[in-house]
C-alpha positions as CSV (number, residue, x, y, z in Angstrom):
1,X,104.0,110.3,-40.5
2,X,107.9,110.8,-40.8
3,X,107.6,114.5,-40.3
4,X,106.2,114.0,-36.7
5,X,109.7,112.0,-35.9
6,X,111.5,113.0,-32.8
7,X,114.5,114.5,-34.2
8,X,117.8,112.8,-33.0
9,X,119.8,115.6,-34.7
10,X,118.7,118.9,-34.2
11,X,118.4,120.6,-38.0
12,X,117.1,124.2,-36.4
13,X,119.2,126.9,-36.3
14,X,120.6,127.7,-32.9
15,X,120.5,131.7,-32.6
16,X,123.0,133.1,-30.5
17,X,122.2,134.3,-26.9
18,X,122.9,138.0,-27.1
19,X,122.3,140.6,-24.0
20,X,120.8,143.0,-27.1
21,X,117.3,141.8,-28.1
22,X,117.9,143.5,-31.6
23,X,120.8,141.1,-32.5
24,X,118.9,137.8,-31.9
25,X,118.5,137.1,-35.6
26,X,122.4,137.9,-36.1
27,X,123.1,134.7,-36.4
28,X,125.3,132.4,-39.3
29,X,124.0,128.9,-40.4
30,X,126.1,126.3,-38.9
31,X,128.1,124.2,-41.4
32,X,126.9,121.0,-39.7
33,X,124.3,119.8,-37.4
34,X,124.7,119.0,-33.6
35,X,123.6,115.8,-31.9
36,X,120.9,116.2,-29.5
37,X,122.8,115.5,-26.4
38,X,125.2,118.4,-27.4
39,X,122.3,120.7,-27.2
40,X,122.1,122.9,-24.2
41,X,118.5,123.6,-22.8
42,X,118.7,127.2,-24.0
43,X,119.7,126.4,-27.4
44,X,116.3,125.3,-28.8
45,X,114.2,128.2,-26.9
46,X,114.7,131.0,-29.6
47,X,114.3,128.8,-32.7
48,X,110.9,127.2,-31.2
49,X,109.6,130.8,-30.3
50,X,110.5,132.1,-33.7
51,X,109.0,128.9,-35.5
52,X,105.8,129.6,-33.2
53,X,105.4,133.2,-34.6
54,X,105.9,132.1,-38.3
55,X,103.5,129.4,-37.9
56,X,100.6,132.1,-36.8
57,X,101.6,134.2,-39.9
58,X,101.3,131.3,-42.2
59,X,98.0,130.3,-40.9
60,X,96.8,134.0,-41.2
61,X,97.5,134.2,-44.6
62,X,94.6,132.4,-45.3
63,X,92.4,132.7,-41.9
64,X,92.7,136.5,-42.4
65,X,91.0,136.0,-45.8
66,X,88.1,134.2,-44.3
67,X,87.7,136.8,-41.7
68,X,87.9,139.3,-44.2
69,X,90.8,141.4,-42.8
70,X,91.8,141.1,-46.3
71,X,91.2,139.9,-49.8
72,X,93.6,138.5,-52.6
73,X,94.6,141.3,-55.1
74,X,91.9,142.3,-57.0
75,X,89.2,141.2,-54.2
76,X,89.9,137.4,-54.7
77,X,88.3,135.2,-52.0
78,X,90.3,132.2,-50.5
79,X,89.4,128.7,-51.2
80,X,90.0,125.6,-49.1
81,X,93.1,125.4,-47.5
82,X,95.5,122.9,-45.6
83,X,97.5,125.5,-43.7
84,X,100.5,123.4,-44.8
85,X,102.8,125.9,-43.5
86,X,101.7,126.1,-39.8
87,X,101.6,122.1,-39.8
88,X,105.0,122.2,-41.0
89,X,106.2,124.4,-38.4
90,X,104.2,122.7,-35.5
91,X,105.2,119.1,-36.3
92,X,108.5,119.6,-37.8
93,X,110.2,122.3,-36.1
94,X,108.3,123.0,-32.7
95,X,106.7,120.1,-30.9
96,X,110.1,117.6,-31.4
97,X,112.2,120.5,-30.2
98,X,110.3,121.8,-27.5
99,X,110.0,118.2,-26.2
100,X,113.7,118.3,-26.0
101,X,113.6,121.4,-24.1
102,X,111.1,120.0,-21.5
103,X,113.2,117.0,-21.3
104,X,116.7,118.5,-20.6
105,X,114.8,121.3,-18.2
106,X,113.2,118.5,-16.3
107,X,116.2,116.7,-16.0
108,X,117.7,120.0,-14.4
109,X,114.8,120.6,-12.5
110,X,114.5,123.7,-14.2
111,X,110.7,124.3,-13.2
112,X,110.5,127.4,-14.9
113,X,112.1,126.5,-18.2
114,X,110.0,123.5,-18.3
115,X,106.7,125.6,-17.7
116,X,107.4,128.0,-20.6
117,X,107.9,125.3,-22.9
118,X,104.6,123.8,-21.9
119,X,103.0,127.4,-22.4
120,X,104.7,127.2,-25.9
121,X,103.1,123.7,-26.2
122,X,100.0,124.3,-25.4
123,X,99.9,127.9,-27.6
124,X,100.6,125.5,-30.8
125,X,98.1,123.0,-29.9
126,X,95.4,125.4,-29.7
127,X,95.9,126.7,-33.4
128,X,96.3,123.4,-34.3
129,X,93.2,122.2,-32.8
130,X,91.3,125.1,-34.0
131,X,92.6,124.7,-37.4
132,X,92.0,121.0,-38.1
133,X,90.1,119.7,-35.2
134,X,91.6,116.4,-34.5
135,X,95.5,116.3,-34.7
136,X,98.2,114.0,-33.5
137,X,99.7,114.8,-30.3
138,X,100.1,111.9,-27.7
139,X,101.8,110.0,-30.3
140,X,103.0,112.8,-32.6
141,X,106.7,112.7,-31.0
142,X,107.2,109.0,-30.5
143,X,109.7,108.7,-33.2
144,X,110.4,105.0,-34.3
145,X,108.5,104.0,-31.9
146,X,105.3,104.8,-34.0
147,X,105.7,105.9,-37.6
148,X,101.8,106.3,-37.8
149,X,100.6,108.3,-35.2
150,X,96.8,108.2,-34.2
151,X,94.8,111.4,-33.8
152,X,93.6,112.9,-30.7
153,X,90.3,114.6,-30.5
154,X,90.1,118.2,-30.4
155,X,88.0,117.8,-27.2
156,X,91.0,115.6,-25.5
157,X,93.4,118.3,-26.9
158,X,91.9,121.1,-25.1
159,X,91.9,119.3,-22.1
160,X,95.5,118.9,-22.3
161,X,95.9,122.6,-23.4
162,X,94.4,123.2,-19.9
163,X,96.7,120.9,-18.1
164,X,99.5,122.3,-19.7
165,X,98.6,125.9,-18.9
166,X,97.4,124.7,-15.0
167,X,100.8,123.1,-14.9
168,X,102.7,126.2,-16.1
169,X,100.6,128.2,-13.6
170,X,101.7,126.2,-10.8
171,X,105.2,125.9,-11.7
172,X,105.8,129.8,-12.3
173,X,104.0,130.7,-9.0
174,X,106.6,128.5,-6.9
175,X,110.3,129.2,-6.8
176,X,112.7,127.5,-9.2
177,X,115.9,126.3,-7.2
178,X,117.9,125.4,-10.3
179,X,120.6,127.3,-11.8
180,X,119.1,127.5,-15.2
181,X,117.2,130.9,-16.1
182,X,115.8,132.3,-19.3
183,X,117.7,135.0,-20.7
184,X,117.9,136.6,-24.3
185,X,117.1,132.9,-25.8
186,X,113.3,134.2,-24.8
187,X,112.6,136.2,-27.6
188,X,109.3,137.6,-26.0
189,X,109.8,138.5,-22.5
190,X,113.6,138.4,-22.1
191,X,113.4,135.8,-19.2
192,X,110.8,138.0,-17.4
193,X,108.9,134.8,-15.6
194,X,105.8,137.2,-14.4
195,X,105.3,138.0,-17.9
196,X,105.0,134.4,-18.8
197,X,102.7,133.8,-16.0
198,X,100.0,136.6,-17.2
199,X,100.9,134.8,-20.5
200,X,99.5,131.4,-19.4
201,X,96.5,132.8,-17.6
202,X,95.3,135.1,-20.7
203,X,96.2,131.9,-23.1
204,X,93.7,130.1,-20.7
205,X,91.1,132.5,-20.7
206,X,91.1,132.7,-24.4
207,X,90.7,128.8,-24.7
208,X,88.0,129.0,-22.1
209,X,85.9,131.6,-24.0
210,X,86.1,129.3,-27.0
211,X,84.1,126.6,-25.2
212,X,81.4,128.9,-23.3
213,X,79.2,128.5,-26.5
214,X,79.9,125.0,-26.5
215,X,78.4,124.7,-22.6
216,X,81.6,123.0,-21.4
217,X,83.2,126.0,-19.8
218,X,81.1,129.0,-18.0
219,X,81.7,132.8,-18.3
220,X,82.2,133.1,-15.0
221,X,85.0,130.6,-15.3
222,X,86.9,132.8,-17.8
223,X,86.6,136.0,-15.5
224,X,87.9,134.3,-12.8
225,X,91.1,133.4,-15.0
226,X,91.5,136.8,-17.0
227,X,91.5,138.7,-13.5
228,X,95.1,137.0,-13.4
229,X,96.0,137.9,-17.0
230,X,97.7,140.8,-18.9
231,X,98.0,144.0,-17.0
232,X,99.3,146.5,-19.6
233,X,100.6,146.5,-23.4
234,X,103.9,145.6,-22.2
235,X,102.8,142.2,-21.7
236,X,101.7,141.7,-25.4
237,X,103.0,138.3,-26.5
238,X,104.9,139.5,-30.0
239,X,108.0,139.3,-31.9
240,X,109.7,142.0,-33.2
241,X,111.7,141.7,-36.4
242,X,114.6,143.5,-37.8
243,X,116.2,144.8,-41.3
244,X,118.2,141.6,-41.5
245,X,115.4,139.1,-40.9
246,X,112.2,141.2,-42.1
247,X,108.8,141.2,-41.3
248,X,107.0,138.8,-43.3
249,X,103.9,140.7,-43.6
250,X,106.0,143.6,-45.1
251,X,107.9,141.3,-47.2
252,X,104.5,139.9,-48.5
253,X,102.1,143.1,-48.9
254,X,104.7,146.0,-49.3
255,X,107.8,144.4,-51.2
256,X,105.4,142.1,-53.4
257,X,103.5,145.1,-54.5
258,X,106.2,147.3,-55.3
259,X,107.8,144.5,-57.3
260,X,104.5,143.7,-59.1
261,X,104.2,140.4,-57.6
262,X,100.9,139.2,-55.7
263,X,99.6,140.8,-52.6
264,X,96.4,141.5,-50.7
265,X,94.3,144.3,-50.5
266,X,92.2,145.4,-47.5
267,X,88.8,143.6,-47.2
268,X,85.4,146.0,-47.0
269,X,84.7,144.2,-43.8
270,X,87.7,145.7,-42.2
271,X,87.2,149.0,-44.0
272,X,83.5,149.7,-43.2
273,X,84.2,148.7,-39.7
274,X,86.3,151.7,-39.3
275,X,85.2,154.2,-41.9
276,X,81.9,154.9,-40.6
277,X,79.9,153.1,-42.9
278,X,78.8,150.6,-40.3
279,X,79.0,152.8,-37.3
280,X,78.4,156.3,-38.4
281,X,80.4,158.7,-36.3
282,X,78.2,161.3,-34.3
283,X,80.9,163.9,-33.9
284,X,82.3,166.1,-36.7
285,X,85.5,165.4,-35.4
286,X,86.1,162.0,-36.6
287,X,85.6,160.5,-40.3
288,X,87.6,157.5,-39.8
289,X,88.9,155.1,-36.8
290,X,92.3,156.7,-36.1
291,X,93.8,153.2,-36.3
292,X,92.8,152.6,-40.0
293,X,95.9,154.7,-41.3
294,X,98.0,152.2,-39.3
295,X,97.0,149.5,-41.1
296,X,96.3,150.7,-44.7
297,X,96.5,153.5,-47.1
298,X,93.8,154.7,-50.2
299,X,95.1,154.9,-53.7
300,X,96.2,158.5,-54.4
301,X,94.0,160.9,-55.3
302,X,91.0,159.0,-53.5
303,X,88.9,161.0,-50.8
304,X,87.1,158.0,-49.5
305,X,88.2,154.7,-47.8
306,X,86.6,151.6,-49.8
307,X,87.5,148.1,-49.0
308,X,87.2,145.2,-51.3
309,X,84.2,143.1,-51.2
310,X,85.6,139.7,-50.8
311,X,85.4,137.8,-54.1
312,X,83.8,140.8,-55.8
313,X,86.1,141.4,-58.5
314,X,87.7,144.6,-57.5
315,X,84.5,146.4,-56.5
316,X,83.7,148.1,-53.0
317,X,80.2,147.9,-51.5
318,X,78.9,151.0,-53.5
319,X,79.8,149.4,-56.5
320,X,83.1,151.4,-57.4
321,X,86.4,150.0,-57.5
322,X,88.2,149.2,-54.2
323,X,91.0,151.5,-53.2
324,X,92.3,150.5,-49.8
325,X,95.9,148.9,-49.7
326,X,98.3,148.0,-47.0
327,X,100.1,150.9,-46.2
328,X,104.0,150.7,-46.2
329,X,105.5,151.9,-42.8
330,X,102.2,150.7,-40.9
331,X,102.1,148.8,-37.8
332,X,102.4,145.6,-39.3
333,X,103.7,146.3,-42.5
334,X,107.1,147.8,-41.8
335,X,110.4,146.2,-42.1
336,X,110.9,145.8,-38.5
337,X,107.1,145.4,-37.4
338,X,106.3,142.7,-34.7
339,X,104.1,139.9,-35.4
340,X,101.4,139.4,-32.1
341,X,100.0,136.3,-31.1
342,X,97.9,137.7,-27.8
343,X,97.8,141.0,-26.0
344,X,96.5,143.1,-23.2
345,X,93.8,144.8,-25.4
346,X,92.5,141.1,-26.2
347,X,92.4,140.3,-22.6
348,X,90.5,143.3,-21.8
349,X,87.9,142.3,-24.8
350,X,88.0,138.6,-23.5
351,X,86.7,140.3,-19.9
352,X,84.1,142.4,-21.6
353,X,82.7,139.3,-23.8
354,X,82.8,137.0,-20.5
355,X,81.0,139.6,-18.4
356,X,78.5,140.5,-21.0
357,X,77.4,136.7,-21.2
358,X,77.8,136.1,-17.7
359,X,75.2,138.8,-17.2
360,X,72.7,136.7,-19.6
361,X,73.7,138.9,-22.7
362,X,72.6,137.3,-26.0
363,X,73.9,138.1,-29.6
364,X,70.8,140.7,-30.1
365,X,70.5,141.7,-26.3
366,X,71.1,145.3,-25.3
367,X,72.7,146.2,-21.5
368,X,75.6,145.1,-19.6
369,X,77.2,145.4,-16.5
370,X,79.3,148.3,-15.4
371,X,82.5,145.6,-15.5
372,X,81.7,144.6,-19.1
373,X,81.2,148.3,-20.5
374,X,84.4,149.3,-18.4
375,X,86.5,146.5,-19.9
376,X,85.0,147.2,-23.3
377,X,86.1,150.8,-23.0
378,X,89.4,150.0,-21.3
379,X,90.2,147.4,-24.6
380,X,89.6,150.2,-27.0
381,X,92.0,152.6,-25.1
382,X,94.6,149.9,-25.0
383,X,94.1,149.3,-28.8
384,X,94.6,153.0,-29.7
385,X,97.7,153.2,-27.3
386,X,99.3,150.1,-28.8
387,X,98.8,151.5,-32.6
388,X,100.3,155.0,-31.5
389,X,97.2,156.9,-32.3
390,X,95.2,159.5,-30.5
391,X,91.7,157.7,-29.7
392,X,90.1,160.5,-27.4
393,X,87.7,161.8,-30.2
394,X,87.1,158.2,-30.9
395,X,86.3,157.2,-27.2
396,X,84.2,160.1,-26.8
397,X,82.0,159.5,-29.8
398,X,78.5,158.5,-29.3
399,X,79.0,155.4,-31.9
400,X,81.5,154.0,-29.6
401,X,80.9,155.6,-25.9
402,X,77.1,153.7,-26.2
403,X,77.1,153.6,-22.2
404,X,76.6,150.1,-20.2
405,X,72.9,150.4,-20.9
406,X,73.4,150.6,-24.5
407,X,76.3,148.0,-25.1
408,X,75.6,144.9,-27.4
409,X,77.6,142.1,-28.3
410,X,78.5,143.8,-31.7
411,X,80.4,146.4,-30.2
412,X,82.7,144.3,-28.3
413,X,83.4,141.9,-31.0
414,X,83.7,144.6,-33.7
415,X,86.4,146.2,-31.5
416,X,88.1,142.9,-30.9
417,X,88.1,142.1,-34.6
418,X,89.5,145.6,-35.5
419,X,92.2,145.2,-32.8
420,X,93.2,141.8,-33.8
421,X,94.1,142.6,-37.4
422,X,96.1,140.0,-39.1
423,X,95.7,137.7,-36.1
424,X,94.0,134.3,-36.6
425,X,91.8,134.5,-33.6
426,X,89.5,136.6,-35.7
427,X,88.8,133.2,-37.5
428,X,88.1,131.6,-34.3
429,X,85.6,134.6,-33.2
430,X,83.7,134.3,-36.4
431,X,83.2,130.6,-36.3
432,X,82.1,130.8,-32.5
433,X,79.3,133.0,-33.4
434,X,78.4,131.1,-36.9
435,X,79.5,134.4,-38.9
436,X,76.3,136.0,-37.6
437,X,76.0,139.5,-39.1
438,X,74.3,140.3,-35.8
439,X,77.8,139.8,-34.1
440,X,79.7,140.9,-37.2
441,X,77.7,143.8,-38.2
442,X,77.7,144.1,-42.2
443,X,79.5,140.5,-42.6
444,X,78.1,138.7,-45.8
445,X,79.7,135.6,-47.5
446,X,82.3,135.8,-50.1
447,X,80.8,136.3,-53.5
448,X,81.8,134.0,-56.0
449,X,81.8,134.4,-60.0
450,X,80.9,130.7,-60.2
451,X,78.3,130.0,-57.8
452,X,78.3,126.2,-58.7
453,X,81.6,125.9,-56.8
454,X,81.4,123.0,-54.6
455,X,81.6,125.2,-51.3
456,X,79.5,128.1,-52.8
457,X,77.5,129.7,-50.2
458,X,79.2,127.9,-47.3
459,X,81.5,129.4,-44.9
460,X,84.8,127.7,-44.6
461,X,85.3,126.3,-41.3
462,X,88.5,124.6,-40.9
463,X,91.5,123.5,-42.8
464,X,92.1,120.1,-44.5
465,X,95.1,118.0,-43.7
466,X,98.0,118.5,-45.7
467,X,98.8,116.3,-48.5
468,X,101.8,115.3,-47.3
469,X,100.3,113.9,-44.3
470,X,97.7,112.1,-46.6
471,X,101.0,110.2,-48.1
472,X,102.6,109.4,-44.7
473,X,99.7,108.7,-42.5
474,X,96.9,107.8,-45.0
475,X,94.7,105.8,-42.6
476,X,95.0,108.1,-39.6
477,X,94.5,111.1,-41.7
478,X,91.5,109.6,-43.8
479,X,89.9,108.5,-40.7
480,X,89.7,112.2,-39.3
481,X,89.5,114.4,-42.5
482,X,86.1,116.4,-43.1
483,X,85.2,118.8,-45.6
484,X,86.4,122.4,-45.0
485,X,83.0,123.6,-44.2
486,X,82.4,121.0,-41.5
487,X,82.5,122.4,-38.2
488,X,85.1,121.8,-35.3
489,X,84.1,120.6,-32.1
490,X,83.5,123.8,-30.5
491,X,82.1,125.4,-33.3
492,X,78.8,127.0,-33.0
493,X,77.2,124.7,-35.5
494,X,77.7,121.6,-33.4
């Protein structure tokens, strides 16, 4: 598997370190490459972060369709995926180079720099394992020492994720006595170690939550971790683009549509969760969730919001044509929009779900503790603030403000789903609860014109390994390959 080789020549673009965060994309492609020994520890951090973000975007192009954030143009449902773009980013550009960062940081005793490298590694291992189940890790960057790396089980990779994050937390909570510090090459936090520490805790809580239904982690464990996580929207782990290197969602949805090329449209699952169909508003002050116009727009002349049924041939739930599209100038569809991996609002929804479950809550039970309810309401408020809308009427509406005694799991998961628009984590949440319409109100499996298709009537639950890996590392790939509807290790179906 040559694309997992440890690179002796660094081929990544080295982004210039600038004191102005808006200039980090303003670089020229070098005429040649640099030998690894010529690279400073700081030279690879920005490219690794950028590739991490782009890998998440690449995955969401399919997972967002699976989770019915959007559908393909005209309502098409996505089929089997290999998530090859995510695989390439992780194994070609991230793991080999983050290993170089770690080696150089360790050699200089730059403990905080090494900790950040471990957090980035854990983040990429997480989405990789959640995508493919078993993946190469321990042998993935051995280079010529092993051209055909074996695969680690998802369970063992999760153990590695927690080990990496725990080690990073310990290192970041202690002083770093080296003279190497993160600076503008840190495209997320600009060298703010406290924010990286909170990110490590929040990521750990996210991955712990994945395992609660699998019975290997308790909801109280999650609560103990998230107590040290993000504290405000300024902690959000996201990367903002600019006019020189434009946001890929803007290119995919706005530029493509304006030039007559393939694009996506908003799915009925998302729109019906926000337009009052699934959760009728009780007040005359509301007709839609105020965040909806930050995500989408209606066709000119339309008076109602109608999302597209997944695989429904262009229809909305009432049988009329769908009319909801991505909006130009939206939060994620402007030329300089950010791409978000994990946020403060998600941390609050993690806390709300964990507290609900810790109190004995189930997918159909009603009632929660004050802590669960407060986290739920605070998560909504943080989301409204993040998306720059006035959420006061929404938060006061009886469909939302149900009180602790009326809180159900579907309230929490609906709000997390909306907030995490265009985030691959929603596909994880759907699998954790087996695509239940008790938890995701109104959710139905994609429609298919050809009902005899190989996977018709079954939810996709994982990516297949890319064909390039089958060519390069056939024996190990074939030993781990499963159908795309086979649950991953932590999946609710196991």
